[in-house]
C-alpha positions as CSV (number, residue, x, y, z in Angstrom):
1,M,-34.2,-17.4,-33.5
2,D,-30.8,-16.0,-34.6
3,D,-30.9,-13.4,-31.8
4,F,-31.6,-16.2,-29.3
5,V,-28.6,-18.2,-30.5
6,I,-26.4,-15.1,-30.3
7,L,-27.6,-14.5,-26.8
8,I,-26.8,-18.0,-25.8
9,V,-23.4,-18.1,-27.5
10,Y,-22.2,-14.7,-26.2
11,G,-24.4,-14.0,-23.2
12,L,-24.0,-17.2,-21.3
13,P,-20.2,-17.2,-21.1
14,L,-20.3,-13.5,-19.9
15,L,-22.8,-14.5,-17.3
16,V,-20.6,-17.4,-16.1
17,I,-17.6,-15.1,-16.0
18,Y,-19.5,-12.4,-14.0
19,G,-20.8,-15.1,-11.6
20,L,-17.3,-16.5,-11.0
21,F,-16.0,-12.9,-10.5
22,T,-18.8,-12.2,-8.0
23,V,-18.2,-15.4,-6.1
24,N,-14.4,-14.8,-5.9
25,K,-15.0,-11.2,-4.8
26,R,-17.3,-12.2,-2.0
27,K,-14.9,-14.9,-0.9
28,K,-12.1,-12.4,-0.6
29,Q,-14.3,-10.0,1.3
30,R,-15.2,-12.8,3.8
31,V,-11.5,-13.6,4.2
32,S,-10.7,-9.9,4.8
33,L,-13.5,-9.6,7.4
34,G,-12.3,-12.7,9.2
35,I,-8.8,-11.3,9.4
36,L,-10.1,-8.0,10.8
37,Q,-12.3,-9.7,13.3
38,E,-9.6,-12.0,14.5
39,N,-7.1,-9.1,15.0
40,Q,-9.8,-7.2,16.9
41,K,-10.5,-10.2,19.1
42,I,-6.9,-10.6,20.2
43,G,-6.2,-6.9,20.5
44,L,-4.0,-6.3,17.5
45,T,-5.6,-3.1,16.5
46,E,-2.9,-0.4,16.9
47,P,-0.6,0.4,14.0
48,A,3.1,0.8,15.0
49,S,3.8,3.7,12.7
50,I,2.3,6.1,10.2
51,H,-0.7,4.3,8.6
52,P,-3.6,4.8,6.2
53,V,-7.1,6.0,7.1
54,I,-9.6,5.3,4.3
55,D,-12.7,7.5,3.8
56,P,-15.6,5.2,3.0
57,N,-17.5,8.0,1.4
58,I,-14.8,8.4,-1.3
59,C,-13.5,4.9,-1.6
60,K,-14.9,2.9,-4.6
61,G,-13.4,-0.4,-3.5
62,C,-11.2,-0.8,-6.6
63,G,-8.5,-2.6,-4.7
64,A,-5.6,-0.5,-6.1
65,C,-4.4,0.2,-2.5
66,V,-4.5,-3.5,-1.6
67,N,-2.4,-4.5,-4.7
68,A,0.0,-1.6,-4.2
69,C,0.9,-2.4,-0.5
70,P,4.5,-3.8,-0.4
71,E,3.3,-5.9,2.6
72,R,0.3,-7.4,0.8
73,E,1.4,-11.0,1.5
74,K,0.6,-10.1,5.1
75,Q,-2.9,-8.9,4.1
76,V,-2.5,-5.5,5.6
77,L,-5.4,-4.1,3.5
78,G,-8.5,-5.7,2.3
79,I,-12.0,-5.0,0.8
80,I,-15.0,-5.3,3.1
81,A,-18.5,-4.4,2.0
82,G,-17.1,-2.9,-1.1
83,K,-14.7,-0.6,0.6
84,A,-11.0,-0.8,1.4
85,A,-10.1,-1.3,5.0
86,L,-7.0,-1.7,7.2
87,I,-7.5,-5.3,8.3
88,N,-4.1,-6.1,9.8
89,P,-3.0,-2.8,11.4
90,T,0.1,-4.1,13.3
91,S,1.7,-5.3,10.1
92,C,1.4,-1.9,8.5
93,I,4.9,-0.3,8.6
94,G,4.1,3.0,6.8
95,H,5.3,2.6,3.2
96,G,2.5,5.0,2.0
97,A,2.3,3.2,-1.4
98,C,-1.5,2.8,-0.8
99,K,-2.1,6.5,-0.8
100,V,-0.1,7.0,-4.0
101,A,-2.0,4.2,-5.7
102,C,-5.5,5.3,-4.8
103,P,-7.1,6.9,-7.9
104,F,-9.9,8.5,-5.8
105,D,-7.7,10.2,-3.2
106,A,-9.6,8.3,-0.5
107,I,-6.6,7.6,1.7
108,T,-4.9,9.9,4.3
109,L,-1.7,8.8,6.1
110,V,-1.9,9.6,9.9
111,F,0.0,9.3,13.1
112,G,-1.3,7.7,16.3
113,S,-4.9,6.7,16.9
114,E,-7.9,7.8,19.0
115,R,-6.4,5.7,21.9
116,R,-2.7,6.2,21.4
117,G,-1.3,9.7,20.8
118,V,2.1,10.2,19.1
119,D,4.2,13.4,19.6
120,I,5.3,14.8,16.3
121,P,7.2,18.0,15.6
122,N,5.4,20.7,13.6
123,V,6.8,20.2,10.1
124,S,5.5,21.4,6.7
125,A,5.2,19.4,3.5
126,D,8.8,20.5,2.5
127,F,10.2,19.4,5.9
128,E,10.6,22.9,7.4
129,T,9.6,23.4,11.0
130,N,7.9,26.4,12.4
131,V,11.4,27.9,12.8
132,P,12.3,29.2,9.4
133,G,15.5,27.5,8.1
134,M,15.3,24.6,10.5
135,Y,14.2,21.2,8.9
136,I,13.4,17.7,10.2
137,A,13.6,14.4,8.3
138,G,13.4,10.8,9.2
139,E,12.5,9.1,12.4
140,L,12.1,12.3,14.5
141,G,9.3,13.4,12.1
142,G,7.6,10.1,12.6
143,M,9.1,8.3,9.5
144,G,11.0,5.3,11.0
145,L,11.0,3.0,8.0
146,I,14.6,3.1,6.6
147,R,13.6,3.4,2.9
148,N,11.3,6.3,3.6
149,A,13.8,8.0,5.9
150,V,16.4,7.8,3.2
151,T,14.0,9.3,0.7
152,Q,13.0,12.1,3.2
153,G,16.7,13.0,3.8
154,V,17.1,13.6,0.1
155,Q,13.8,15.4,-0.3
156,A,14.6,17.7,2.7
157,M,18.0,18.6,1.1
158,D,16.1,19.4,-2.2
159,A,13.9,21.8,-0.2
160,I,16.9,23.4,1.6
161,V,18.5,24.2,-1.7
162,K,15.4,26.3,-2.5
163,N,15.5,28.2,0.8
164,K,15.9,31.9,0.4
165,R,18.7,31.9,2.9
166,L,20.8,30.0,0.4
167,I,19.5,31.8,-2.6
168,N,20.4,35.2,-1.2
169,K,24.1,35.6,-1.7
170,S,24.4,39.1,-0.3
171,N,25.0,38.0,3.2
172,Q,27.3,35.1,2.3
173,T,30.5,34.8,4.3
174,D,33.2,32.1,4.3
175,D,32.7,31.1,7.9
176,I,28.9,30.4,7.5
177,L,28.0,27.0,6.1
178,D,24.9,26.3,3.9
179,V,23.6,23.6,6.2
180,V,24.5,21.6,9.4
181,I,23.1,18.1,9.3
182,I,22.6,16.7,12.8
183,G,22.5,12.9,12.9
184,A,24.0,10.2,10.6
185,G,21.2,7.7,10.5
186,P,19.4,6.7,7.3
187,A,18.0,10.2,6.7
188,G,21.1,12.1,7.8
189,F,23.5,10.0,5.8
190,A,21.3,10.3,2.7
191,A,21.1,14.1,3.2
192,T,24.9,14.3,3.6
193,L,25.4,12.5,0.2
194,S,22.8,14.8,-1.3
195,A,24.6,17.9,0.1
196,M,27.9,16.6,-1.4
197,E,26.2,16.0,-4.7
198,K,24.7,19.6,-4.7
199,K,28.1,21.0,-3.6
200,L,26.7,22.6,-0.5
201,K,29.0,23.9,2.3
202,H,28.0,21.5,5.0
203,V,29.0,19.6,8.1
204,T,27.4,16.4,9.5
205,L,27.4,15.8,13.3
206,E,26.8,12.4,14.9
207,Q,26.9,11.7,18.6
208,E,27.5,8.0,18.2
209,S,28.3,6.0,15.0
210,L,27.2,5.8,11.4
211,G,23.7,4.4,11.1
212,G,22.2,6.1,14.1
213,T,19.3,4.0,15.3
214,V,20.3,1.2,12.9
215,F,23.7,1.0,14.7
216,N,21.8,0.2,17.9
217,F,19.7,-2.6,16.4
218,P,20.4,-6.1,17.7
219,R,22.9,-8.2,15.8
220,G,21.5,-9.8,12.7
221,K,18.3,-7.8,12.6
222,L,16.7,-7.5,9.1
223,V,16.2,-3.9,8.4
224,M,15.4,-3.3,4.7
225,T,12.2,-4.0,2.9
226,A,12.7,-2.5,-0.6
227,P,15.5,-0.9,-2.7
228,V,16.1,2.8,-2.6
229,E,18.3,5.3,-4.5
230,L,21.2,7.1,-2.7
231,P,22.7,10.2,-4.1
232,I,26.3,9.7,-5.5
233,A,26.3,6.0,-4.5
234,G,23.4,4.8,-6.5
235,K,20.8,2.2,-5.6
236,M,20.7,0.3,-2.4
237,K,19.6,-3.0,-3.9
238,F,18.7,-4.7,-0.6
239,T,15.3,-6.3,-0.1
240,E,16.1,-7.9,3.2
241,T,19.5,-7.8,4.9
242,S,21.2,-7.8,8.3
243,K,22.2,-4.8,10.3
244,E,25.9,-5.7,9.8
245,K,25.7,-5.9,6.0
246,L,23.8,-2.6,5.7
247,L,26.3,-0.8,8.0
248,A,29.2,-2.3,6.0
249,F,27.6,-1.0,2.8
250,W,27.2,2.5,4.2
251,Q,30.8,2.4,5.6
252,K,32.1,1.5,2.2
253,I,30.3,4.4,0.7
254,E,31.7,6.6,3.4
255,T,35.2,5.5,2.6
256,D,34.9,5.3,-1.2
257,H,33.3,8.8,-1.6
258,K,35.3,10.4,1.2
259,V,32.2,11.4,3.2
260,V,33.2,13.5,6.2
261,I,31.1,13.0,9.4
262,N,32.1,14.5,12.7
263,Y,31.5,11.8,15.2
264,Q,31.1,12.0,19.0
265,Q,29.5,15.4,18.6
266,N,26.7,15.9,21.1
267,V,24.6,18.9,20.1
268,K,23.7,21.0,23.2
269,D,21.9,24.0,21.6
270,I,21.0,25.7,18.4
271,V,21.0,29.5,18.7
272,Q,19.5,31.8,16.1
273,G,21.7,34.6,14.9
274,E,21.1,37.3,12.2
275,G,20.3,35.2,9.2
276,F,22.1,32.1,10.5
277,F,22.1,29.4,13.2
278,E,24.9,28.6,15.6
279,V,24.9,24.9,16.4
280,V,26.7,24.3,19.7
281,T,28.3,21.0,20.7
282,D,30.2,19.9,23.8
283,D,33.5,21.1,22.3
284,A,32.8,23.2,19.1
285,S,30.3,25.4,17.4
286,Y,29.2,25.7,13.7
287,K,27.4,28.6,12.0
288,A,25.0,27.7,9.1
289,K,22.2,29.3,7.2
290,T,20.0,26.2,7.6
291,V,19.9,23.1,9.9
292,L,18.6,19.7,9.2
293,L,17.6,17.6,12.3
294,S,17.8,13.9,11.4
295,I,18.1,12.5,14.9
296,G,16.1,9.6,16.3
297,R,12.9,9.7,18.3
298,R,14.3,7.6,21.2
299,G,15.9,10.4,23.1
300,T,16.2,9.5,26.7
301,P,15.2,5.8,27.4
302,R,12.0,5.4,29.3
303,K,12.7,4.0,32.7
304,L,10.5,1.7,34.9
305,G,10.7,3.7,38.1
306,V,10.9,0.6,40.4
307,P,13.2,-0.3,43.3
308,G,16.5,-1.7,42.1
309,E,16.5,-0.1,38.7
310,E,19.7,1.8,39.5
311,Q,21.7,-1.5,39.4
312,S,24.3,-2.0,36.7
313,K,22.6,-5.1,35.5
314,V,19.7,-2.9,34.1
315,V,20.3,-1.7,30.6
316,Y,18.2,0.0,28.0
317,R,19.4,-1.4,24.7
318,L,20.9,-4.5,23.2
319,I,24.1,-4.5,21.2
320,D,25.4,-8.1,21.2
321,P,23.2,-11.0,22.3
322,E,26.2,-13.2,22.7
323,Q,27.3,-11.5,25.9
324,Y,24.2,-12.8,27.6
325,R,24.9,-16.5,26.9
326,N,24.1,-18.8,29.9
327,M,22.3,-15.9,31.7
328,H,18.7,-15.4,33.0
329,V,17.5,-12.4,31.0
330,L,14.3,-10.4,31.5
331,I,13.3,-8.2,28.6
332,V,10.6,-5.5,29.3
333,G,8.5,-4.2,26.4
334,G,6.2,-5.2,23.6
335,G,7.5,-3.3,20.5
336,D,9.8,-4.5,17.8
337,S,13.0,-3.7,19.7
338,A,11.9,-5.8,22.7
339,L,10.8,-8.7,20.6
340,E,13.9,-8.6,18.5
341,A,16.1,-8.5,21.6
342,A,14.3,-11.5,23.1
343,I,14.5,-13.5,19.9
344,S,18.2,-12.9,19.4
345,I,19.1,-13.8,23.0
346,A,16.9,-16.8,23.0
347,E,19.0,-18.2,20.2
348,E,22.1,-18.1,22.4
349,Q,23.1,-21.4,24.1
350,G,22.1,-21.7,27.7
351,S,20.1,-18.4,27.9
352,T,16.8,-18.3,29.8
353,V,14.7,-15.5,28.3
354,T,11.5,-14.0,29.8
355,L,9.6,-11.3,28.0
356,S,7.3,-9.1,30.1
357,Y,4.7,-6.9,28.5
358,R,2.0,-4.9,30.2
359,S,-0.7,-5.4,27.5
360,E,-2.5,-8.6,26.4
361,A,-0.9,-8.8,22.9
362,F,2.1,-7.5,21.0
363,S,-0.1,-5.0,19.1
364,R,2.9,-2.6,18.2
365,A,5.2,-5.3,16.8
366,K,5.5,-6.6,13.2
367,E,3.9,-9.9,12.3
368,K,7.3,-11.5,11.5
369,N,8.6,-10.7,15.0
370,R,5.4,-12.0,16.7
371,A,5.7,-15.2,14.7
372,K,9.3,-15.7,15.8
373,V,8.3,-15.2,19.5
374,D,5.5,-17.7,19.1
375,Q,8.0,-20.2,17.7
376,A,10.5,-19.5,20.5
377,V,7.7,-20.0,23.1
378,A,6.7,-23.2,21.4
379,N,10.2,-24.7,21.5
380,G,10.7,-23.7,25.1
381,S,13.5,-21.1,24.6
382,M,11.4,-18.1,25.7
383,H,8.7,-17.4,28.3
384,V,6.2,-14.6,27.7
385,L,4.3,-12.9,30.5
386,F,1.4,-10.7,29.2
387,K,-0.4,-8.2,31.5
388,S,2.7,-8.0,33.7
389,T,4.8,-5.2,35.1
390,V,8.1,-5.2,37.0
391,S,7.6,-4.4,40.7
392,E,11.2,-4.8,42.0
393,I,14.7,-5.7,40.8
394,T,17.0,-7.5,43.3
395,E,20.6,-8.6,42.9
396,K,19.7,-12.1,41.7
397,T,15.9,-12.0,41.0
398,V,13.2,-9.9,39.6
399,K,9.7,-9.6,41.0
400,L,6.8,-9.0,38.5
401,K,3.1,-8.4,39.1
402,Q,0.8,-10.2,36.7
403,Q,-2.7,-9.1,37.5
404,D,-3.1,-9.9,41.2
405,E,-0.2,-12.4,41.4
406,I,3.5,-11.6,42.3
407,I,6.0,-13.7,40.3
408,E,9.7,-13.9,41.3
409,I,12.1,-15.3,38.7
410,P,15.9,-15.8,38.7
411,N,17.7,-12.9,36.9
412,D,21.2,-11.8,35.8
413,I,20.2,-9.0,33.4
414,V,17.2,-6.7,32.7
415,I,16.9,-5.1,29.3
416,V,14.3,-2.4,29.2
417,N,12.9,-1.7,25.8
418,A,10.0,0.4,26.8
419,G,10.7,3.1,24.2
420,G,12.2,6.5,24.7
421,I,11.1,9.9,25.7
422,L,11.0,12.2,22.6
423,P,13.7,14.9,23.0
424,T,10.9,17.4,23.5
425,P,12.9,19.7,25.9
426,F,15.6,20.1,23.3
427,L,13.1,20.7,20.5
428,K,11.2,23.3,22.6
429,Q,14.5,24.8,23.6
430,V,15.4,25.6,19.9
431,G,11.8,26.8,19.3
432,I,10.2,23.8,17.5
433,E,6.5,23.2,18.2
434,I,5.3,19.7,19.2
435,E,1.9,18.4,18.4
436,T,0.3,15.2,19.8
437,K,-1.4,13.3,16.9
438,Y,-4.4,11.2,17.7
439,G,-5.1,9.6,14.3
440,T,-4.4,12.8,12.4
441,A,-2.2,13.7,9.5
């Protein structure tokens, strides 16, 4: 009798707790499955950046990756049938925290997918290319997230310090630098600060302005998602901020710490010498034992190849939305740059904004940007044409083909945000191998 009482007193509550746990677990799995099916239905299946692939044979469904994801409020990862799954691919922005959190090593971070290949330079785990002494960090290597690019710039400089070219002092001469850093975006700026901290003989070359790709973001764009540590300067404590505030923060560091960056330096070639590289720009050359490439992936803007594209009203990036006030603006593209440009111009008084995209959904854009576009469409400040392409640009109009229909709309400016052509010719010229990734690491 006593055993029966003990069983009732202790066993029944445990049974209730287990039952509630099971019901809650199944409910979460049904929600995750619903999110995955909905995204598949509307075509939101292509991650915009590096993303996780989960091996179901290794995954135990513990949920550590789900909880570790910095974007978990967007339900990027979920548990389905007892296994982790990427249920909201287009909201994944490549933090990589899921891989670190997985206790069973069931997650691999990959580029591209079976349907969409991504060109990536051949880079080792320590950021060295197939050309010994030449390194790549940041966006060019596929890591576009600012926080990760900053981290890579520092890690690449750590690897460079260990390079035998720097360790070997026998061939050291005063006119040969330790490293030339090409690009002053997030990775290049962090690498520059790291080089200063390590007291390396270095020079940083930038063809435009401090910030690189960030400098070309639309005004007001939110660009940070988590704090990150910068050498010398300390922690960047931003969680979300504007382009202007982030650039002002970097410019203050540049001034306060006397960071020297050679601006308006367009690198034309990198020539290998005997134990050094010669980096050639339009008006100068620099010799260094190592080179760090931290340039963007955009390279040459991708053009439409349609009649009328040579007109001055066709541009390939947005700097200040205010200049398009009271204009009829067409924006071409479906990635974050296109959506952000459309959103910012739609906020200007008197602007008429049309967003044209060749696919049926904005599968490469972040959820936050898609939501803002939906809101702009709902309040009438933007018009979206899916499954459409530009067929002709005239002086005062643009003709678009949407399936079998030709649509002609008034137009003052066309902004093409169709991505860029990776600077493959330059990379091949300097000897770097390029590989197209189709869902591989």
